[in-house]
N, C-alpha and C positions, 0 to 999 in steps of 0.2 A: 199791204198785200205780201210783201217779202216775209213778214212774221208769219203769216198763214202758210206760206209754202214751206218755212223751215219747221213749223210745228207739225205739219203732216210728215215731212221727213223724219222728225223725231219719233212720231207715232209708229211709222212703218219700221224704223230701226229698232224701237223698244219691242215690237211684236216679233221682228226677226230675231233679236237676241233671245227673247223669252223662248221661243220655239226651238232655237238652236240647241238647247240642252236635250232635246229629244235624242240627239245623236249619241248622248251619254247613255240614256235609257236604253236605246237600241243596241248599243255595243254590249251593256250588261246583260240584256235579254238574250242576245245571240250567244254570248259567252256561256251563260248559265244553261242554255239549252243544248249546246254542244257538250258540256260537262255532264248535264244529266242524261243525255242520249248515250254517250260512249263510256262515261265512267260509272254511272249509277244505273244504266240500262232502263232508264224511265223516261222515254221521249213524251213529249206533250203534242197531241194533235192540234191544238190552237196556235202553237208557236209560229208556225208559217204565216198564218193569217195576221197575227200581231205584228210581225216584222214588216209585212207589206203596209199595213195601216200606220205604223209609226213613221216609216220612211215616206209614204205618201203625204202624211200631215206635215211633216218636216219640209218637203219638197214644195207643197202649195203654199204654205204660210211664209216661205222665203221669197216668194215672187215680188210682193210689194217692196220688201227691204232691197232686194237686188236693183229694182227699178229705181229707187230712191238714190242709190249709189252709182247709178248709171253703169251698172255692172253686166248687164245682159250683152251677149255676144252679137256684134254687128257683122252682117254678110258683106257689106260694101267696104273693101280695102281702101277705097278712095275717099271715104267719108272724113277721115282725120285731116286730109289736105284741103277741105273746103273751108270758106269762110264761115263765121258763126251764123250769119243770115241765111246762107245756103243750107247749113246743117239744120237750122231751125225750120226751114221751108219743108225739107225732106221729112224731117220728124213730125211735123205738124200734119202733113198729108197722110202719113202712114198711121198716126194715132187716130185720125179722124175716120179714115176708110176702113182700117183693119182692126186696130186695137179697141177702140171703144165699142164697136158692134160685137166683136168676138167675146170680150170680157163681159159685156152686159148680158149677152146670151148665156154665157157660163154662169152668171150669178142668178139670172132669172130661172133658168132651167134647174140650176143646182138647188135652189130653194124648194121647188115642187118635188125634186128627186129625193131631197133629205126628209121632206114632210111625209111623203109616201112610205119611206123606209121606216119612220117612227110610228106610223099608223098600223103597219103590219108586224111591227116588232121584229124587223128583218135580222137575221143571223146568217153567218156564212155557211154555205153548203159545200164548201171545198173539202171540209173534214167534218167527222161525226160530231165533234165538240166545237163547232164553229162559234167564235165570239160574236157579240152583237156588231152590226155594221152601221147602224144609225147614227152613232156618235161621230164615226168616221166620215160618212156622207154629209153631216153637217158642217164639216170643214170646208166643203166645196163652196157654198154661198159665202161663207164668212171670208174665205181667202179671196173669192172674187170681188167682195165688197171692198176689201183693202186695196186690192190691186186696181180697182176702178178709181177709187179715190186718189190714189198716187197717180194714176193716168191723167186724170183732170189737172192735177198739179203740174204735170210734165207739159200738157197743152198750154197751160198759162205761162210756163217757162218759155216755151216757144214763141208765144205772142210777144212776151217781154223782150226776148232777144231780137225779134223782127223790128221792134221799135227802137231798142237802144244800140243795137249792133253788137251785143256782147251777152254772153250767158250769165244769168243771175247765180248768185252763190248757192251752194248746198250745205246740208248739215254735214259736218265733217265726222268721220268715224275714226276708230282707232286703227293706226297703221301698225302693220306687223314689224315694219323696219323704220327706224328713224332716218329719214332720207338726209337731213341736215347733218346729222352725226355721222352717217356713212360717208357723205361727201368730205368732212373733215378728216376722217380716218384715211380716205384714199389720198387726199392732199398731203397729209403727214407722211404716208409711206412713200409718195413721190419725192418729197423733200429729202427724206432719209437716204433714199437711193441715189439722189444727185449729189450728196455731200462727198462721198469718195471721189467721184470724178472731178469735183471742183478742187479737192484737195491734191489730188494727183497733178491736176493742171497747174496749180500753184507752185508745187514742187519742181515741176518742169521749168517754170518761168524763172525760179530763183537760180536754177543751174545756168 
């Protein structure tokens, strides 16, 4: 079971990392549009729609990844002080009552929402040269499916925690800061700061 949980974590992480490169595409697209608009006097009507769709895709496809890393913001400031079993009970109730129905509705409705968009060859009507919307709307059920799968994994983790009294492990991600190295650096700095005081104390003792 633990292998299954970690494999789903890896899948969510892989998808999140893959779609994270859209931020690079979005940055280049915005930079080019600003240059084209103000330097070349050649704005593109479709640029605004493209920015929205790129950002929306990035935002939606990061949902399962964030859930896999337990990175979503919690509203209860007392949650961290609870015992693991209490935390698991709260999470399990919220997942079953709110998360699963909501994400399932998103995935189910998103499928027909995207299918209708493909059927009518939908394009954006915000601008005269609106780009096609159906690829963007297809992301809705796909993101919902990944989020739903990760949600099922989180429910299983809650059940395991209720049985064992501790949370099962998660797939580790790359940390921006090496915590152990940072602790060693801080300890080294404190040791260097304490040396002069020790030396002066020894000098006074010799006198």
